[in-house]
C-alpha positions in Angstrom: 151.0 246.9 199.3 150.5 247.9 195.6 151.5 245.3 193.1 154.7 246.0 191.2 154.1 246.2 187.4 156.3 244.3 185.0 156.1 245.1 181.3 157.2 242.5 178.8 158.5 243.8 175.4 158.9 240.3 173.9 157.6 236.8 174.5 159.3 235.7 177.6 159.5 232.0 178.6 156.7 231.1 181.0 159.1 229.5 183.5 160.6 232.9 184.0 157.3 234.8 184.4 156.2 232.2 186.9 159.0 233.5 189.2 156.7 236.5 189.9 154.2 235.9 192.7 151.0 237.8 193.6 153.0 240.8 194.5 153.6 241.5 190.8 151.4 242.0 187.8 152.9 241.0 184.4 151.6 242.2 181.0 152.8 243.1 177.5 150.7 246.3 177.7 150.6 248.6 180.6 151.3 252.2 181.6 153.8 253.3 184.3 155.6 250.0 184.7 158.1 249.5 187.5 160.3 247.3 185.4 160.7 246.0 181.8 161.7 242.5 180.6 163.0 242.5 177.0 164.8 240.2 174.6 165.4 241.7 171.2 163.0 244.7 171.0 164.7 248.0 170.6 164.1 250.6 173.4 166.1 253.4 171.9 163.1 255.3 170.7 161.0 254.6 173.8 160.3 257.4 176.2 161.1 256.0 179.7 158.3 256.6 182.2 159.2 258.1 185.5 157.9 255.0 187.3 160.6 252.8 185.5 163.2 251.5 188.0 164.8 248.7 186.1 165.2 246.9 182.7 166.2 243.3 182.4 167.5 242.0 179.1 166.9 238.2 178.8 170.3 237.7 177.1 173.8 238.9 177.3 173.9 241.8 174.7 172.4 245.1 175.5 172.8 247.0 172.2 169.0 247.4 172.0 168.9 249.4 175.3 170.0 253.1 175.7 172.4 252.5 178.6 173.6 256.0 179.0 170.1 257.5 179.0 169.0 254.8 181.6 172.0 255.7 183.8 171.1 259.4 183.6 167.5 258.6 184.8 168.6 256.2 187.5 167.2 253.1 185.7 169.2 249.9 186.4 169.9 247.8 183.4 170.5 244.0 183.9 171.6 241.3 181.5 171.9 237.6 181.9 175.5 236.6 181.4 176.1 232.9 181.1 172.5 231.9 180.8 172.8 231.1 177.1 176.5 230.3 177.1 176.1 226.5 176.6 173.7 227.0 173.7 176.1 229.3 171.9 179.1 227.1 172.7 177.4 224.1 171.1 176.7 226.0 167.9 180.2 227.3 167.8 181.6 223.8 168.0 179.2 222.8 165.2 180.5 225.8 163.2 184.1 224.7 163.7 183.2 221.4 162.1 181.1 223.0 159.3 183.9 225.4 158.5 186.3 222.5 157.9 184.2 219.7 156.5 182.1 221.7 154.0 179.0 219.8 155.3 176.4 222.4 154.1 177.5 222.7 150.5 177.9 218.9 150.4 174.3 218.4 151.6 173.0 221.0 149.1 174.9 219.1 146.3 173.5 215.8 147.4 170.0 217.2 147.1 170.6 217.8 143.5 171.1 214.0 142.9 167.5 213.3 143.5 165.9 211.5 140.5 169.0 209.6 139.4 167.8 206.3 140.8 170.4 203.6 141.0 173.1 205.9 139.8 173.1 208.0 143.0 175.7 205.9 144.9 178.1 206.1 142.0 177.6 209.8 141.6 178.2 210.3 145.4 181.5 208.5 145.3 182.6 210.4 142.2 181.7 213.8 143.5 182.4 213.7 147.2 186.1 214.7 146.9 185.2 218.3 146.1 183.9 218.6 149.7 186.9 217.2 151.5 188.2 219.2 154.4 190.6 218.9 157.4 190.0 217.5 160.9 190.1 220.0 163.7 192.1 217.7 166.0 195.6 219.0 166.3 194.8 222.4 164.8 195.2 225.7 166.6 192.1 227.6 167.7 192.3 231.3 168.8 189.6 232.4 171.1 189.2 236.1 171.4 187.3 237.0 174.5 187.2 234.6 177.5 183.9 235.4 179.1 181.2 232.8 179.8 180.9 231.6 176.2 184.6 231.9 175.3 185.7 229.8 178.2 183.3 227.0 177.4 184.4 227.1 173.7 188.1 227.0 174.7 187.5 224.1 177.1 185.5 222.0 174.7 187.9 222.6 171.8 190.8 221.5 174.0 188.9 218.4 174.9 188.4 217.7 171.2 192.1 217.7 170.7 192.7 221.3 169.5 195.6 223.5 170.6 193.8 226.5 172.1 195.2 230.0 172.4 193.1 232.5 174.3 193.2 236.3 174.4 191.4 238.5 176.9 193.0 241.5 178.5 190.0 241.8 180.9 189.9 238.2 182.0 187.9 237.9 185.2 188.9 235.8 188.2 185.8 233.6 187.8 186.6 233.0 184.1 190.2 232.3 184.9 189.2 229.6 187.5 186.8 228.0 184.9 189.4 228.0 182.1 191.1 224.7 181.3 194.8 224.7 182.1 195.3 223.5 178.5 194.5 226.9 177.1 197.6 229.0 176.4 197.6 232.7 177.0 198.1 235.1 174.1 199.5 238.5 175.2 198.4 240.2 172.0 195.9 239.8 169.2 198.7 239.5 166.7 199.6 236.2 168.3 196.1 234.9 167.6 196.2 236.3 164.0 199.6 234.9 163.0 199.4 231.5 164.7 195.9 230.2 164.5 194.2 228.0 162.0 190.8 228.9 163.4 189.7 232.1 165.1 186.5 232.6 167.0 185.2 235.9 168.4 183.5 236.3 171.8 183.7 239.9 172.7 181.1 242.6 173.2 180.4 245.2 170.5 181.7 248.6 171.5 183.8 251.5 170.0 187.0 249.5 170.7 185.9 246.3 169.0 183.7 247.6 166.1 185.4 246.5 162.9 188.3 244.9 164.7 188.6 242.2 162.0 189.4 244.4 159.0 191.7 244.0 156.0 194.8 244.8 158.1 193.9 242.1 160.7 193.1 239.6 158.0 196.4 240.2 156.3 198.2 239.1 159.4 196.3 235.8 159.5 197.4 232.4 158.1 196.4 231.7 154.6 193.1 229.6 154.7 192.3 230.7 158.2 188.7 229.8 159.2 186.9 232.6 161.0 183.9 232.3 163.3 181.7 235.2 164.6 179.0 234.4 167.1 179.1 237.8 168.9 178.0 240.6 166.6 178.2 241.2 162.8 179.8 244.6 163.3 182.9 243.1 164.8 184.0 242.1 161.3 184.3 244.4 158.3 181.9 242.9 155.8 183.6 243.9 152.5 187.0 243.0 153.9 185.9 239.4 154.8 184.0 238.9 151.6 187.1 239.9 149.6 189.3 237.6 151.8 187.0 234.6 151.3 186.9 235.2 147.5 190.6 235.4 147.3 191.1 232.3 149.5 192.9 234.1 152.3 190.0 233.2 154.6 189.1 229.5 154.0 185.6 229.9 155.5 183.7 232.6 157.5 180.8 231.4 159.7 178.6 234.2 161.1 175.5 234.0 163.3 174.5 237.5 162.2 173.8 237.6 158.5 174.0 240.8 156.5 173.1 241.4 152.9 176.7 241.5 151.8 177.7 238.1 153.2 174.6 236.1 152.2 175.1 233.9 149.2 178.9 234.2 149.1 180.6 230.8 148.5 182.7 230.1 151.5 180.5 232.0 153.9 178.0 230.2 156.2 175.4 232.7 157.4 173.3 231.3 160.2 170.2 233.2 161.2 171.1 234.1 164.8 170.5 230.7 166.3 173.2 230.9 169.0 170.8 231.1 171.9 167.8 229.6 170.1 167.2 226.6 172.4 164.4 226.1 174.9 166.9 225.6 177.6 168.7 228.9 176.9 165.4 230.9 176.7 164.3 229.3 180.0 167.6 230.1 181.7 167.6 233.7 180.5 164.0 234.3 181.5 164.6 232.9 185.0 167.7 234.9 185.6 166.1 238.2 184.3 163.0 237.7 186.4 165.1 237.0 189.5 167.2 240.1 188.9 164.1 242.3 188.8 162.5 240.6 191.8 165.7 241.1 193.9 166.0 244.8 192.9 162.4 245.7 193.3 162.0 243.9 196.6 165.4 244.6 198.3 167.4 246.9 196.1 169.8 244.1 195.3 171.9 244.6 192.2 173.3 241.6 190.4 174.5 241.5 186.8 173.9 245.1 186.0 175.7 246.7 183.1 175.5 250.3 184.4 175.5 249.9 188.2 177.9 248.1 190.5 176.8 244.8 192.0 175.6 245.3 195.6 173.8 242.9 197.8 172.7 244.0 201.3 170.5 240.9 201.8 166.8 240.9 202.5 165.5 244.3 203.4 164.3 243.5 207.0 164.3 247.2 208.0 163.6 250.4 206.1 166.2 250.8 203.3 167.1 253.8 201.3 168.6 253.1 197.9 170.5 256.0 196.3 171.9 256.0 192.8 174.4 258.8 192.5 177.5 260.1 190.7 180.8 258.7 191.8 182.2 261.9 193.3 183.8 262.7 196.7 181.8 263.5 199.9 178.5 261.9 198.9 178.3 259.5 201.9 179.1 262.3 204.3 176.3 264.4 202.9 173.8 261.5 203.1 174.8 261.0 206.7 174.4 264.6 207.5 170.8 264.7 206.0 169.8 261.6 207.8 171.2 262.6 211.2 169.4 265.9 210.8 166.2 263.9 210.5 167.0 261.9 213.6 167.7 258.7 211.6 170.3 256.3 213.1 172.1 254.5 210.3 172.3 250.8 211.2 174.0 249.5 208.0 175.5 251.3 205.0 176.9 249.7 201.8 178.2 251.6 198.8 180.0 250.6 195.6 180.9 252.4 192.4 181.2 251.4 188.7 183.0 254.0 186.6 181.0 257.3 187.0 178.0 255.8 188.8 177.8 254.7 192.5 175.0 253.0 194.4 174.4 253.2 198.2 172.1 251.3 200.5 171.3 252.6 203.9 169.3 250.6 206.5 167.6 252.1 209.5 165.0 251.0 212.0 163.1 254.2 212.8 160.1 255.6 210.9 160.7 257.1 207.5 160.9 260.9 207.9 158.5 262.9 205.7 160.3 264.6 202.8 163.5 262.5 203.2 163.4 261.6 199.5 163.2 265.2 198.5 166.0 266.2 200.9 168.4 263.5 199.6 167.5 264.2 196.0 168.4 267.8 196.5 172.1 266.9 197.0 174.1 267.6 193.9 175.1 264.4 192.2 172.2 262.4 193.4 170.3 260.7 190.5 167.6 258.7 192.1 166.4 257.9 195.6 164.1 255.1 196.5 162.8 253.9 199.9 162.0 250.2 200.5 159.7 249.5 203.5 159.3 245.8 204.2 156.0 244.4 205.1 155.4 244.2 208.9 
């Protein structure tokens, strides 16, 4: 059996690459790969080779991947939700404290005392009051977005004594089970804006969320609100938040995605995208991304895809046809007709859809008919057909 080729577009943690056995060859330079592993490299200008079956992003965000184009070509795109959640959560908690206690400007000020010898302690006591700030205990935190990271932030903040208000109209069942009962439900964003002393963003960047924190949203917030953004810079209107910080409407803005307009503004803490920069997070993401590719290439299993439905037919013990197709009526009947015409008896069939795309697995025990891929591909609405034949 020919080795499956994995192209790496960034440095991937070795513990993840070690998940690939001798059935795979992994390299940062190869032609006609079966799959790509990527972290931050942009694939928008890349011409996707016909051989490419899947892309795994070692991280949660997929803004660097052309999702629509991949869907049109039948390329499955995976991400690794939750793999870096604890790392981001820990930095968000640090940001909560930094936004209140003015630790960073205080440390910078203390550095300037160097050279004053025995006078330093007196200077510290005299100057420290300018950096005073409130405790977070008893304050109200608004968490916008209760995915893997948002839930961890909400639970930890509650355990630190904060009153937590959460907003997420798309809250999943798994997230709801993980969420502390101490988190209160907000029915609208306005509840978050008008009631909270601190607001933290944990939503994906899309057309609905881009620029959601603008001057109108900020105007609804409490005076001196402290705003945290560990999702994407574009969720917040830069000029609006700069003006709000300068006016005192926003007491502090902490962002993990610096832009030129926010750097150097007093009251804004710009962190150089350190949310997931821990060895544990990089290892977790690499392991999850590698496993997603192995499962899909070996068995056609889809887990954590952003453009296909999750579907797990188990280990491919028999011949398996994997079909990516449009989510339109009569597709399964047409597949059955083609297969029965070739004398194939369907032993198991699984099919699920996600918005406009559907994915079907068909298992059978007979030989693979010649030309079956071409016959199935000729059906209107079929995007890609692949046959997996397990080793005997």
